[in-house]
C-alpha positions in Angstrom: 0.0 0.0 0.0 1.4 3.5 -0.9 1.6 6.5 1.3 -1.1 8.9 1.6 -0.6 12.3 -0.2 0.0 14.1 3.0 2.4 11.5 4.3 4.3 11.4 1.0 4.5 15.1 1.1 6.1 15.1 4.5 8.5 12.3 3.5 9.6 14.2 0.3 10.1 17.4 2.3 12.4 15.5 4.7 14.2 14.0 1.7 14.8 17.3 0.1 16.4 18.7 3.2 18.6 15.5 3.6 19.6 15.7 -0.1 20.6 19.3 0.1 23.0 18.5 3.0 24.5 15.2 1.5 24.7 15.7 -2.3 28.0 16.2 -3.7 29.1 19.6 -5.4 27.3 20.6 -8.5 30.5 20.2 -10.6 30.7 16.5 -10.1 27.1 15.5 -10.0 27.4 14.1 -13.5 29.9 11.5 -12.1 28.4 11.0 -8.7 25.1 12.0 -7.2 22.5 10.9 -4.7 18.8 10.3 -5.2 15.9 8.4 -3.9 13.0 6.3 -5.0 9.8 5.4 -3.2 8.0 2.0 -3.9 5.1 1.2 -1.8 6.1 1.6 1.8 9.8 1.5 1.1 12.1 4.4 0.5 15.5 3.8 -1.1 18.4 6.1 -0.9 20.5 5.8 -4.0 24.0 6.6 -5.4 23.7 7.6 -9.0 26.8 6.9 -11.2 27.5 6.7 -14.9 27.7 3.1 -16.3 31.4 2.1 -16.6 31.3 1.0 -20.1 28.7 3.6 -21.3 29.3 6.8 -19.4 26.4 8.5 -21.3 23.9 6.5 -19.2 23.7 6.4 -15.5 22.6 3.8 -13.0 21.1 4.0 -9.6 22.5 1.9 -6.8 20.5 1.7 -3.6 22.5 1.8 -0.4 19.8 2.4 2.3 16.2 1.3 2.7 13.7 2.7 5.1 10.5 0.8 5.5 7.3 2.1 7.0 5.3 -0.4 9.0 1.8 1.1 9.3 0.6 -1.4 11.9 3.2 -0.3 14.5 3.8 3.2 13.1 7.6 2.6 13.1 10.3 2.9 10.5 12.8 0.2 9.9 16.3 1.0 8.6 18.2 -1.5 6.3 21.6 -1.4 4.6 22.7 -3.3 1.6 25.4 -5.8 2.3 28.1 -7.0 -0.2 25.9 -10.0 -1.2 23.2 -7.4 -2.4 20.7 -8.4 0.3 19.1 -5.9 2.7 20.0 -6.5 6.3 18.6 -4.6 9.4 20.9 -1.9 10.6 22.2 -3.1 13.8 23.0 0.1 15.7 19.4 1.2 15.4 17.2 -0.8 13.3 13.9 0.7 14.3 13.0 4.5 14.8 9.7 6.3 15.5 10.0 9.0 12.9 11.3 9.1 9.3 13.5 12.1 10.1 15.1 10.0 12.8 15.9 7.3 10.2 17.6 9.9 8.0 19.6 11.2 10.9 20.8 7.7 11.8 21.8 7.1 8.2 23.7 10.4 8.2 25.5 9.5 11.4 26.6 6.1 10.0 28.8 5.1 12.9 29.6 1.6 11.5 30.1 3.0 7.9 27.5 0.8 6.4 26.0 3.5 4.2 29.0 5.8 3.2 32.0 3.6 3.7 
């Protein structure tokens, strides 16, 4: 089930602020950028890079997933492991607000998201 329009507006507002703080400088965004996508109750934070053998095309690589559980009104944080499977983010796998999930991803004390 997708988010309500009001909920989606709040999420996109938080993502806009987060992106403004994390995106690389304008002059290198054609080589490395950040983005996001929303699919159902999942929000994916993505790294955007040119394809190595076709630099005119770019590819999105998800590195974080925040999943909303409507029944508990909680947000679950996941990171993508080297085996390309999502794993619960051990330092703080569940938070009460989407903004707190973005803050936790930004802190990244275990370097799961930003190396």
